[in-house]
N, C-alpha and C positions, 0 to 999 in steps of 0.2 A: 584376753576377752574376745577380741574381734576374731582371732584365728580359730578359737574354739567354736564360735558361732558359725564361721564359714565351714569348718569341717563337719559340724553336726548337720547343717543344711545340705551339704553335698552328699552325706551318707543317707539322709532321708530321701533325697531325690533318686539315688541309685536303687532304692528299694521299691519305688513306685513305678507303675506302668506309664510309659510315655504317652499313652492314649488318654490319660486323665484329663478332663476338660480344664481349661484355664479361663478365668474371668478376664475379659478384654476391657471392661469398663466398670470400675468399682465406684463410680460416682452415682449418687442418688439424684432424683429429679425434683423439681419444684412441686409443692403440694397442689392438688387440683384447685382450680378457681372456684370460689364460692358463689360467683354470680349465677343466678338461675337463668336457664335458657329454655326455649320452647322447641318442639321437635323440628320446626322449620327454620330455626335460627342459623344462618351461615356463620361459620367461625373462620376468619381469615387470619392466617399467621404466615411467617416467612422463615426460610432456612438460609443461614448465612455461614461463612467460614470465620476463622479466628480474627480476620481483619474487618469483619462486618460486610464483606462483599457477598452479593447474593449467590446462592448455589442453585443453578437451574437443573432441571431433570432429576431432582431428588425424588425417590419413591417413598410414599407414605402408606404404611400398612396398619390395619386395625389390630385389635387384640388377638384375632384368630389367624392373622397373617394374610388377610385379603387386601388387595390393592385398593386404596381409597383415591389415589390420584398422584400426579407428579407436579412438581413446582414449575412455574413458568420462568421466563427470562429474568424476571425480577426476584426470583426465589420464593414467590408467593403461591399459596393454594388456599382455596375456600372449601371448607368441609361443612356439610349440613347434617344435623341430627335427623335420622330417619329410622325406620324399622330395621333396615339392613345394617345400621351401625348401632350396636347395643347401647353404647354410651361413650362420649368423648372424655368422660372423666377417667376412663381407662387410658393409660399411656399408649401412644402410637409408636411405631417403629419407623425410623427414617434411615434410608439407604441411599448412598450416592457414591459414584465411582471416585476412588482416591481418598475417601473419607471412612472413618470408622463408623459402624452402625451404632445408632443411639436410640434409646427409648426415652421419650419425654412427653410432658403434658402439652396438648394442643390448646393454646390460649390466645385469644384475640389480641393482636397487636404486639405480642411478645415474641421476638425472634428466637429460634432454636439454633444454637451454634454447634457445628460438627467439627470434630477433631480430625486432623489428617491421619490417614492410615500409617501405621509404623513401618509396614513392609510393602504394601501395595503402592500404587502410583502416588508420587509426591506432587504437591501442588505448590508452585512458586508464586508468591505475590510480590515480594520486594523487587525482584529483577525487572519486572515490567509494570509495576504498580497495578497489576490486574492478575487474577488467578490464571495460571497456566500449568499444564501437566508437565512432568519431568521429561517425557519423550518429545513433547512439543517445544520445550525451551532450549534455545541455543546456548544458554548461560549455565555455568556450573553453580549449583546451589546445594546447601545442606540445611536441614531442619533439626533442631534440638527441641524435643517436646518437654513438657513439664516433668514427665517421668524421667527422661534422660538427665535433666538437671538435678532433680531431687535424689536420684540414685547414683550420683557421682560423689566421690569422697570429698573433694574440695567444697568449701562453703561459700566461696566467692565466685562471681560470674566469670572472671578472667580464668580461674582454674578450671571451671566447667567447660569453657570454650576450647581449652587445650585438648579436649577429646577429639577435635577435628584436626587432622594433620595439616601443617603449614600455618596454624594459628599460634602466634607467639607475641608476647609483649617485647619491648625493646630489650629488656633484660629478663632472664628466666625466673626471677624471684616472684613469689606470690605478692599480690597487692596488700596482704596483711602486714608485710614487713618492708615493702618497697617505698622509696621516695616517689611521690606522684609524678615528678618530672621524668621518670624512667618508664612510664606506663603507656607509651604510645603503642598502638596495635599494628601488627604486621601480618599481611596476607600475601600469598603468591611470591614469597621470597624477596619482597621489596624493602624490608626493614623499616625502621623508623628512628627518630631521635626522641627528644622530649615530646614532639608532636607526632600524631598518628597519621599514617598514610591510608588509614581505613576509617570511614565514617560510621559512627554508631548513632542510631536513632531509636526513638520510642514513639510510636504513633505519629510519625512525620515530624517529630521534634528532635533536633540534633542534641546529642549528649556530650560531644567533645567539649572540653573546657574552652570557654570563650576566649581566654587570654593565652593559654599555653597549648591547646590542642590535645592534651593528654586525656585520659579517661578516669573518672571517679568511680571505681568498681564497687565501692560500698554505698553508692548513692541510692540505688533502687531497692526497696524492700523485696526480699526474695519471694514472698507470697503474692506479690503483685504481678509476677511474670508468668504468662501462660506458655510461651514458647519463644525461641530465638531462631531467626532465619539468617543464614549467611549467604551472601552473593560474592563470589570470588572473581576478580577481574574488574577493570575500570568501569565505573558506573556514573561518571560525571555528566553523561548525556541526560540523566534524569535528576541527579542529586547535587551536581555542582562540585564545589571545592571539597577536597579531602578524600573523595571516593576513587583514588587511584588504584589501591589494592582491592577495594570492594566495599561492601556495605554490610554491617551487622545491625539487623532490625530486631528490637525487643518488642514482642507482641504482648500487650497488657491484658490482664483479666478485666472483664466487664461484669458488673453485678446484674444477675438475672434470677437470683434466688435468695433465700434466707439462710445464711450460712456463717459459721465461725470456725476458725482453725487456729490452734496454738501449736507452735513448734519450739522446742527447747533442747539444747545440747550443750555438753561440756566435755573438755578433754585436756590432753597434755599441753604443756606450755601455757596453762590457764586460758585456753582457747574456748570462747563461748559464742553461742549464736542463738538468740531468742527473738521470736517474731510472732506477731498476732495479726490476724485478718478477721474483720467483721464486715459482712455485707448484708444488705436487705433490699427487698423489692416489693413494691406495692403498686398495683395497677400499672401505670405508665412510668412510674418513678423508680429509680434505683440509686443506691448510695453504697459507698465502700470506704472503709478506713483501715489502713494497715501500716505497720511500722515495726521497728525492732532495734535491738542493740547487737553489735557484733564486734569482736575484738580478740586480742591475744596479748599476753605479756611478752611473747616473741622469743627470739634467740639471738645470740651474737653471730652476725653474718661473717665477720672477718675470720679468716683461717686461723686456727689455734696457734700455729707456729709464729705468727707475726702480731699477735694481740699485745696491747699494752694496758695500762691502768685506765685509759679513757674509753676503752671499748666495752660497751654494754649492749644488752639486747635491743634490737629494733622491734617496734611494736606499733599497734594502732588500737584505739578505742573509739568506736563510731556509733552514732545513732541516726536512724532515718525514719521518715514517716511520709505517708501519702493519703490524701483524701480525694474522693471522686464522687460527683453527683451527675446523673444523666436523666434525660427525659425522652421517651419514645412516643412520637405522635404520628401514627401511620408510617409513612416512608421517611420521616424526618427524625433524626436523633440529635439532641443537643447535650453538651456536657461541659462541666467545669472541673478542673483538676488543679491541685496544689501539692507541693512536696517540699521537704526540707532534709538536708543532711548536715551533720556536724561531726567532725572527727579531729582527734589530736594524735600526732605521731611522734615517736622517738626514732631518730634516724641513725642510731648506733653509737652516739657519744652523748654526754650530759648536756652539751651546748647545742648540738644540732637537732633541732625540732622543727616541726611545722604543723599548721592547723588549717582547716577549711570549714567555712560555713556557707552553705549554698541553698538558696531558695529558688524554686521553679514554679511557674504557674502557666496554665494553658487553658484555652477554651476553643470550642469549635462545633462543627455540625457535620453530619453525614446524611445525604439525601439521595434516594433512588427514584427513577421514574418508571412508568409502565413499560417503556421500550427497552429496559435494561441499562439505561444510562445511570451514572452516579456522579455526584458532586461532593467533594470534600473540602472543608475549610478549617484551617487551624490558625490561631493567634497565640503567641507564646512569649515568654520572657524569663529572665533569671537575674538574680543579684547574688554576687559572690564576694566573700571576704577571705583572702588567702594571706597567710603569713609564714615566714620561714627565717630561721637563723643559720648562719654559717660560721665556721671557725677555722683557725689555723692550728694544726696539730704538730707538736714537736716530733722530731725524727724518731725518737724512741717510743712514741705514742703513750707517754706517761703524763702529758699535760696538754692543754689546749687553751686557746683564748678566742673570744668572740671577735670576729672581724667584720660582720655585716648583719644587719637586720632589715628584712624586706617585708613590706606590706603592700598587697596588690588587690585593691577593690575593683570590680568591674560589673557592668550591667550590659545585658543584651536583650534585644527585642526582635521578633520576627513574625512572619505570616506566610502561610502556604495555601494555595488554591489549586485543586486538582480536579480534573473533569475527564470522564470516559464516556463514550457514546458509540453503540453499534451503528454503522452507516449502511451496512448491507450484510446478508448472510456471510459469515466468515471474515468480515472486515470491521475492525475496531479502531477508533480514533481516541488517543489519549493526549491530553494537553494540560499544561499547568504553568504556574509562575510562583516564585517565592522571593522573599527578601529577608536579609539578616543583618542586623546592625549591632556593633559592639563598641562600647565606650569603656576605656580602661585607664587606670592610674597606676603608676609605679612609684612608691615612696620608699626610698632606701636611706639607710644611715650606715656609713662605713666607719670602722674603728681602727686606728693605727696609733699605738701608744696611748697617749692622753688626748689625741686629736680626733674629733668626730667630724664627719663631712656628710651633709645631706645631698642626695641626688633625687630630684622629683621630676617626673614627666607625665604627660597625658597623651593619649592617642585614640583615634577612632577609625574603625574599619566598617565597610559596608559591602555586601555582596547581593546583587539582584540578578535573577535569572528567569528565563522563560524557555519552555521546551515543548516539543510536540513529537508524537510517536504514532506510527501506523502499524497495526498487527493484521496480517492476512493469513488465515488458516483455511486451506482447501484440501480436502482429502488427506493425503499423507504429508503435505507441505505446510511449513510455517515460515513466514518471512516477516521480519521486523526491521523497521527503519526509524531512527530517532535522531534528534539533534537538539542541542541546547546552546543558547547564548548567555554568557555571564558577563556582567559588568562589575568588576572588583575595584575598589578604591581604598587607599590608606591616606587619611587626611586629618587635618586639625591637630597634627602632632606638635607638641610644644615641650621643650625642656625648661622647667621652671627654675630649678636650682642645679648647680651653683650660679649659673647665669642664664637668664631667660633667652631662649633662642628657638626658632622654628626647626622642626625635624623634617627629614626628607618626606615628601609627599609624592605619591605616584598612583596611577590607575592603569588597569589592563582590561581589554575586552577579549574574551576567549570563546571560541566555538568548538564544541565537543560533539561529534557525531558518533553513531554506532549503527552497524548493520549486522544482522544475524539471520541465519537460515538453518532450518532443521528438516530432515527428511526421514519419515518413519519407514522402516522396512518390515512390513507385516504388522503384527500386533505387539511384538516384543522387542524390537530393535529400532534404533534411530541413529542417524549421523547428523552432526551439527557443527557449526562454525560461526564465529562472529569476530568482528574487528572493531576497535574503538579508539577514541582519543579521550584523555582525561587530564585534570590539572589539580594542583593544590597551592593555595596562596600562603605566603608566610604569615605566621601568627605574630601578634605584638610581642610575645615573649622572645621569639627568634630575632625580631628586629631590634629590640631595645633593652632586654633584661639578661644579665648573666646568670648562669645556674652552676651549681656545684654538687657533685656526687662523689663522696670520698675525697680524694686528693686531686680530682679532675675539675678544673674551673673552665667553663665554656663561656666565651664572650659573645655578645650579640653582634649583629651587623645590619645597620639600617639601609644598606644598599642591596639587600636580598630581593630577588624577584621570584615569581611563581615557578613551581615545577610543572613540566609538561610531559605527558606520557602518551605513548603510542603502543598498541598491543593487539594481539589476536590470539584466538584459541580455537581448537578443533577437537572433537571428541566423539566417542561412541557410548551410547546408553543402552541398557538392556533391562527389561522388566519381565520377571517370571513369577509364578505362584510362590516359589520358594525364596524370592528375594530380588534385589535390584543391584545393578552394577553400572557405574559411570566412570569412564576413563577420559583423560584429556591431555593434550599437549598445549602448553601456553608459552607465550613470549611477550615480554613487556620491556620497552625501552623508556627510561626517564631522562629527559634533558634538564639540565640545571638542577639536579637534586640538591636539596639543602642538607649539608653534611657538616659534622663537627670535625675540623681538621686540626691536627696537632701542630702548634706553632712554636711552643717552647717546652720541650720535654724535660728540661733540667730545672725549671722553676718550682717553687713550693707555694701554692699548689701548681701542678702541671697545667699549662695553659693551652686551651683549644679555642678556635674561633669558627663560628658558623660561616660557611661559604657555599655559593652555588658551584658544586662540582660540575665537571664537564658533562659526563654521561655515565649512567649505569644500565645494566641489562640483567634481566632475570628470565631464564627459560628452563623448562623442565616438564615433567609429567606428573600426573596425579591420578589416583584411583580411589574410589569409594565403593565399598561393598557392604550390603546389608542382607543378612540371611535369617531365615527362620526354619532351622532344621527340624524343630519340633514345636508343637503348639505352646509349650511352656518355656521355650528358649529363643532369644534373639541375639544375633551377633552383628556388631558394627565394627568394621575395620577400614583403615585407609592408609595410604602411603603417598608421600610426595618427595620427588627428587628435584632439586633446584640447583642450577648453576648461575649464581648471582654474583656478578663481578663489576668492577669499574672498567669501562671500555674507552674512556677518553677524558683527559684532563691535561691541557697543554701546559699549565703552570707547574705541575708536578708530575711529569710523565712516569716517574717511578711507581706511581700508584696504579697505573694501568695494569689490569690483570689481577689486582687484589680482590679478595672476597669483600662483599658488603658486610660491614660490622653487624654482629649479632644475628646472622642468618646461617643456619645449618643447612648443608647441602642435602641431607637425608633426614627424613622424619616419618615415623609410623605410629599409629595408634590402634588399640584393640579394646573393645568393650564387649563382654559377655554377660548377658542378663538372663536370669531364670526366675520364674514365679509359679508357685503353687499355693492355692488358697489355704490348704491345711498347714503349710510349712512357712511360707513367706517368700521373701525376695533375696536373691544373692546377685551381686553385680561386681565383676572384676574389671578393672581398667588398667591397661598397660600402655606406656609410652616410651619409645626409643628415639633418641635424637643424636645426630652426628656431631662432630666437633665444629666449632665456629671461632671467630676472632672477635675481640672486644674493641678494636680500634681500627682506624683508617689505614695505618701502616702495616696491619696484620702482624704486630709484634707480640700481642698478648693472646695466647691460645687458651680457649676454653674447651675442655675435654667433653666428648660425647657422654651420654648417660642413658640408663634404663631405670624406669620408675614404675612400681606396681602399687595400685590403690585397690581398696575393696570396700564394699558397702553391703550390709545385710540387715534385713528388717523382718518383723513378724507382726501380724495383725492380732489384736486382742478384741474380739467382737468386731462391730462395725465402726466403732468410734476411735479406738485406741490403736496406735502403732508404736512399737519400740524399735530402735535401730542402733546400729553401731557402724562406725566407719574408720578407716585408717588410710593415711597417705604415706607414701614412700615406705612400704612395709619392710623392705630389706635395709632401710636406713642408709641408703647410698649417699655418698658425698657428691653433690652436684655443683659444678662450677657455674657461678652466676655472672661474675664480672671481675675485672682486674682494674682497680681504680687508683694506682696500678697494683695495689695489693689484692690478693685473691679473696673474694667473698663467695660464700656458699649458700645453697638453696635450703629449702625447708627439710629438716630431718624428719624422722618418723613421728607422726602425730596421730593419736587415736582419740576418738570421741564416742560418746554414748548419749542417746537422746530419745525423745518421744514426740509423737504428734497426736493431737486430739482434734477431732472433727465433729461438729454439730450441725445438723440441718442439711440442706441441699446446696452444693457449691454452685457458684455462678460460672459462666463460661466467657 
């Protein structure tokens, strides 16, 4: 089905002229305001980017293409009805460098959001918490738009992020079949364990699991995501703990229109993905509700030659939901958001299962002043209930017995305050502070024969930080200097059973600076460089709770201390009318990396222990290329070579020179997308990854692989869209892990689905 649609689309494209126009914006706009106005009534509105930051210098054109004015430093412009302006009920056209042109209704007090251009100048927000062009930014960033995400074959966010070279979870398996404790995110070849060395946020709220540090990829409703921005390289100077490899920032949709969207698909392995979005806007008020169900009956991950009677498909069945209400009063926006996720997983045997129920809530405000300053406030929290069962499997894999049941409830609360203010032409001050508090329980029951033993403990962690940054832009030069102080503490730890006793308590104070510089060479080239310090604190899971994947049992270590990283990066960027190119050389050294070391390879299960390894280093090159060879075609490709090894460990010198586990030295991606209104969309995505090892001793080799995915869609009128997608079209066998038996990745999976859109979408 998919291949026939692909070939038919390709044949139709070949018969059409490449000069046929292509629609660059298929979204409709809010209906004209019904409020009556007089010819002299000034109508003041603002132009903002996806993060709500003002877009200055945006050109506003009337229906005939005449210039009405440009926005000021706060992104605002006042337009008056006059004889020269026939009617503001006619949509105006907004143009701004680095953004896609948009037609929209000019309505008082309602901001108009511009999308970043797909090929022209990219604007980085996450890297410096303020908009900055790609040629001005010393930091390597990538943006995945909603189109990039929707036209990728994988249905989960972790699969979609793999379109960027160097992005990988701890194990290669999809989150649809993976144990959550193997879903830490890796950037820049630094690897991960159960915890992620990359911070994932949404609207300044961290999404890393409060207890374990991994990522719940099924948490966010897919229709709530506007785009995703990746910052590669240490960013603890602004974001604190966990941002050693970088930051992945999920940019949410905000309600600005009356709109509904339904998405539904079904495919092989009984894989389903159904989601609904409803948003409304009236006057200064906006509201949105979205949610869905996602899951699969899965497949048996263990290699066929070693399977036994206990080996069954790994799977997940999850539900998520999100509601949002906001109010815009002039330059002030207030909002309230709440979300929930519930999932149940089978981890490959009848006994090994786990489930998660997670509630999140947040509230905050965004305010801008007349001089271009902005103040952001967020208060957030979450409550999570996590459970998991573990088993002992017979050597012939024909029987198993329950050996442990774990229940881990936790609560977190936090607040973020962020301020930016121009001090002089070309000089911007950014400052902020945040705090994050986690309270966790670990309630375990172990089973050995007819004897049960309870182990209960509680722990509390708090991180508080303050940072400041200066950005100086003058002519071709951009200079940034920033620094952050963090106070991290692990306290109130108590083992309740079998005997009550205090647990290790410790605190650390960390200073993380960053210095960056960029020099534009003419209008199309730039040289850049930056150096940084970063850190990651140990999670309660790493300190106190053992985890098991397959036959590998990893024990905790309450003597762990934080990881400290030092790194630098230099690169060349180019922007032309036909596309963009950014290349860079990076180097990062991590002292005291938290690693799972094999301590007893002969036990059943095999025993590992978390330790602060001496030192690891990751150095290499990366390149990102985006082309538009024809108006109907876009090509995104990238490559990363990484030499990631252990460079020091006095206790086990034989490990020096070994590869960092689960990090491939070479990785490349390619996405080719084409669109014609009369035919539809065709997107091909390919990924190639080199070999890697699954353990610290480099005993278990995982072979390299090539994977080809495809997506094709066709519009039926303005409201309906049908689509088909396929993952791993060649049905390649992909090594995922050796635990120590070989487990395999997702086989060929095909889906077919539809989208229904009603009304005008919000931005």
